[in-house]
C-alpha positions, 0 to 999 in steps of 0.5 A: 173656133165656133164650129169646135165649140158647137161640137163640144157642146153636143158632147158635154150637154146632157141629152133630153132623154138623159135629163128626163131620166135624171130628173125622174130619179131626183124627183122620186128621191125628193118625194120620199125625203119630203114625206114626213119632213116637218118645218123643212123642205128638200129641194134640188141644189148645185149644178142640177138646180142651175141646169149647168151640169155635164153629161154623165152626172152621177151625183146631186146636191139636195138642200133641206131648207129649215124654216128660218124663224123656227130654227135660226137660233138652232143652226148647230142642231140642224144636222142632228134633226135631219139625221133622225128623219133620214135614218127613218127614210134612208137607214144606210145614210152616211154622216160626213163632217163639214162646216155643218155636217151633211149626209151621203146616200148611195142609190146604185151608181148614183150619190145624193148629198143631203145638206141641211140649211136655213131657208134664208132670203138674203145672205146677211141671214146666213148662220153658215156658208151653206145657207147661201147656196140656193141664193147662188142658184137663183143668181145664176138662173138669171142668165139662161142664155149662158148655160151652155157657155158655162158648160164649156168652162166647166168641161175645159177646167175639168179636162185641164185638171183645175176644177174643184175647190176641195182643199186637196185640189185648190182649183176653180169651183163650179160656182166660180166657172159660172161667175166668170163665164157670166162676167165675160159673157161667153166661154171664149171671151173668158179664155181670151181675157184669162190668157192675159191675166196677171196675179191679183185679178179682181172680178166684181160682176155686180160692181159692188166696189167702184174703187177696186182698191177698197176691196183690199181693205174691206174683205177678210185679209185671209181671203185675199191671198189667192191670185184671183179675187171674185166678189160673190154676187150675192155676198159682197164681203166674200172672195168666192175664189179664195180656195184657188192656189197659185199653181192652179191659177197659172195652169189655167192661164197656160191652158187658155193660151195653149187653146187659143194658139191651137184650138181643139176638142181635145182641150175638153177631153180629160185623159188620165196620163199612162205610165208609158206616157210618163216614161216618154216624158221622163226621157233621159231622166228617172221616173219614180212611181209611188203606189199609195193606198188612202185611208177611209173617210171624208174625201176632202180630209183624205185628199188633204192628207194625200196632198200633204204626203205628196208635197212632203216627198217632193221636198225630201227629193229636192237633193235629187233635183225634181224636174216634174211631179204630180199625182192622181186619185181614182178614189181606190188607189193613188199614184204619185209620180216624180221625174228626177235627174237620173244621175247618182249622187256623189259618195261624199257630201258637204255637211254644213256646220255653224257660222264662224262667229258661233264660237261654242258651236264651232268648238263642238263641231271641230271636236266631232269632225276632224277635217273641217273648212270654212266657206262663205263664213260657215264651217263645213265638213265632208261626210259619206252620203247615206243614200245616193239614189232616190229608190233607196232613199224613199224605201227608208223614208216610207218608214217615217212616222209622218205617213202613219196618220196620212195613208194606209200604205205607201211603196215604190211601184 
């Protein structure tokens, strides 16, 4: 096992040369950004500041820290103030909406995301959730010996498609990977523990709550619906894992169990499933491939619209018995896939009517349909089924207005 993990670290950890090249690029960007910046200072944030980034990184978070005393009552104005400066230095910067608007700057194949924040010393001073981010970095950087272990956790989660706290992913954020690894002491200890997780696991690395039941009374109820509760080490009233869905939580557990059963470097290698593989997976069932072109806009917003569209179709296909389904997005094109029962639905279907006690509705139902019968205290009739195969059904469904505001185009592949 240790031999496998050592080999994985070699493959995912940036080389000294790569790190130097990346830091040179970031330093040049910071130098240019900080020139002429008043009452604020731009610094590296995210996994770059924590040194937990993986090989092949092509983006960096830059935080512009505004003087707290001067701007604490102007939190809502920080984006506008920063934009005026950025337009002078980087005219092609793009403004994106968030809890506080931030900016994206592309330099060749590299993306800088510039986020305005208040320069705070403790979480209680924060006027916006983004203000706390540097405090996360400070805390993680106390555990220098665990940086490679954190990389293993991140690489594992990415390969198992459970990484990312975006609303359309609902998985494990980089910060959650860091907290969990630090809490358990290593990647392997985390995996062994997670393989036996049940729902409502509570992780309190700083031991803010000696009595864990108090967590369910003191934290925001809306943040306790997640299957995993991770108390933020720098903000005791926050569940840092609130974005994780039950689906991603269960998938992570199953991936941990599978890895322990048969350890392999393959668990750290993200592979896009091919159409040929999907056809094999479908076996005797029917594979439906749907090609989608996304709208333009902020990734998180567009991703949420795609997720809603995917789930909408899945619900509508319920009659055809969905066996498996998933989707992938390469930021240009989207592919939804569903494996359904191969059988053609009967030409006639049961059409439910009102319950037997609803006399007025029963009377209207009988007038509309000449042949009716009672089953389980409800009236039914038989009607000719409009769509017997998923292909014909979907072709008509795609005309629904539901998709007009969510995707640019959608069709069977």
